[in-house]
N, C-alpha and C positions, 0 to 999 in steps of 0.2 A: 544315663547318669549325667548330671549337669557339669559343666566346666568349672574349675576352681574359681573362687571369687576374689583372689588376691595373689600377689607374688608373680614371679617370672612365668610367662605362659609360652610354652614351646608350640610350634606349629603341629608337632606330632599329636598333641592332646586335642587340638581342634580337628585334625584329620580323623582321629578315633571317634570323636563325637559325631562326625559326619558319616560314620560307618565305613571309612576307608582304612587302608593300611597306614600305620603310623608314619611310614616313610614315603607315602604317595606325594605327588607334586602338590604344592600348596600355593595358591594365588590369593593374596589378601583382598584383591578386588574381584575375585571370582564370584559368579552368581550364587553358588551354594554357600560360600563363605559369608557373603553379604546378607543372605537370607538368615543364616544362623545368628549373625551379629545384630540382626534387625536394623541394618544400615543400608537400605536399598539404594541410597544416593548420598552424595556428599562425602566428606572425609571419613576415613575408617582407620582404626588403630587396634592393636592387640587388646587393649583394655575394654574395647567394646564387646569382647567375647566373654568377659567375666560373668559367671553365673548362668550363661546361656545353655539351653538344651535343644537338641535337634528335634525334640518332641514338644516344642513350644511355639506358639504363634501369637501375634498381636491382633487384637480385635478393635475395630471402631464400631461402637454400638449404634445401631439404627433402630427405627421403629416402623411398624406396620399396623395401623389401627383398622379394626373391622369396617368393611363397607356396611353402611347402615341400612341395607335393604331390609333386613329383619330388625325393625326398630325395638323389639323386645330384648335384643342382646347387643345393645350399643356399647356395652362396657368391654367387650372382648378386645384385648390389646396384646401386642407382641413387642418385645425388645430383644436386641442381640444382633445376630448375623444370620442371613440365609441366602443361599444361592437362588437365583431366579427359578421359580417352579418347584422349589423344595420347601416352601413354608407352610404347606398343609399340616394340620395336626389332627389328633384323634377326635376332637369334638366336631359335631355336626356344624357346618357353616353353609347357609344359603348362598352367601356371596362368593365362596370358593376363591378367596384372595390368595394368589400364589406368587406375587411379585417378590423380587429379592430386596433385601435391605441390609444396611451395615456393610462392613467389609472385614476380611481376614487376610493375613499375610501369606498363609500357606494352608493347604487342605490335605496334603499327603505326608506320610512319614510320622503322623501323630498317633493314629490308632492302627495297630498292626492289621495288615490285610484289609484296609478300608480307607475310603476317601471321605472326609467330612463334607456334609451337605448343608447342615445348619446347626447352630447352637443358639437357642432362643428361649426366652421366658414368656410364658403365656398366662394371662389371666382372662379366663373365659367370662366369668362373672364372679362376684364376691363370694357366692356360695361354694364355688369350685376351688377357691384358693389360688395358689400359684403353682405353675408347672415349669420346671426347667427341663428342656428337651434337647438331646443330642442326637442328631440323625447322621448316619453314615451309610456307605454302600455295603458294609459288612453284614452278612445275613445271620451270623451266629453270635451268641452272647459271650463276647470276649474281646481281646485286643488291647485292653488296658486294665489296670487295677484301680487307679485313682485319677480323677480329673480335678485339676486345681485352677481356679479362676481368681485372679488378683488384679488390683489396681494400684499403680504407683501412687504412694501416699495414702492409700486406702486400705481396706480389709482384704484378707485372703479367705477364699471359700473352697473347701475340699469336699469332693463327693466320691465315695467308694462305689464302684460299679455294682457290687453285690447289694448295695442299699437302694438301688433304683426300684421304683414302684412297679416298673414294667419294662419288658423288652419285647417288641413286636414289629412286624412289618407296618410301615406307615399306612394308615387308612385315610382315604380321601373323604370328602363330604358326602359321598353317596354310600359310604360303608364298604367300598371296594379297595383292595390293595392298590397302592399308588404304582403306576406303570413304570416309574423311573427306578424302581428297585431301592427304595429308601427304607431303612430300619432304624428304630428309635429306642433309646433309653429315656425313661421319664422319671425325674426326681420330684416327688410331690408329697404334700401332707394330706391331700384329699383322698377319700376312699370312694367317692361317687363321681359320676359324670363320665362322659366319653361314649362314643357310639359302639365301642367294642367291649363295654362292660366296665366295672369299677377298677380303678388303679389300686395297687397295694401301697398304702402310705408308708414311707420310711424315712422321711426328712422333716426336720422341725419346721413348723410354719413360720416361726419368728426368724429362723435362719434364711429361709427363702424370701421372706418379706424384706429382710435387710439387704440382700443382694438386689432384689427388685428396686428398692429405693436408690441404691447406688447406680444401677443401670439407667434408671429414669433421670438421674441428675447429672451423670458424667458420661460422655460419649467416648472419650479417649483415655489413653494410659492403661488399657487393659491387656492382659496376656492370659492365655489358656495353655496349660501344659498337662502332659499325660505321663504316667509311670506304670 
């Protein structure tokens, strides 16, 4: 539950959001406090906690375009964030590009019993449409109800976990489970493509295209939150 957005803000409310006792020690300059306020450096005040949630992180959008070894699929592009070695996705890739890109302010405490490994949009080619993929270490389909992605001054995009077109262990470009223990939810409008068979479409193509357009145009000002 996010912290209030106005009015007097007691330290007890911030402690509660951080999962502590309301009367626990509170340090305005503490690492956990600063991470929640999204003020990792510089001055910090109680108003910086307005509207913040412990299940929210800031994202700087990066990109990783396909290595053009396979010239027939030069359109494959990814935008978002991925830890190094976690950017494989379900589609077959001769180039097997796994470098990290973008950044995120935190990876734990967002999805219950799981660490985030990547949050990326993929366009394999125009026929496959857009895929929004969330990868975590959580091996079962749960841990959140809704994922919300928003940009300051831009639009807000909400995705219900139960509307994902698929949940499965990440498959590498050889069709084998990824050895890192990565599991993905995929939000897509496409019903074909992928080395593990068709995805179940459940998300509007225009909705995904709008998010893709913002991610390709704006790299900063993004947050992702989970409920």
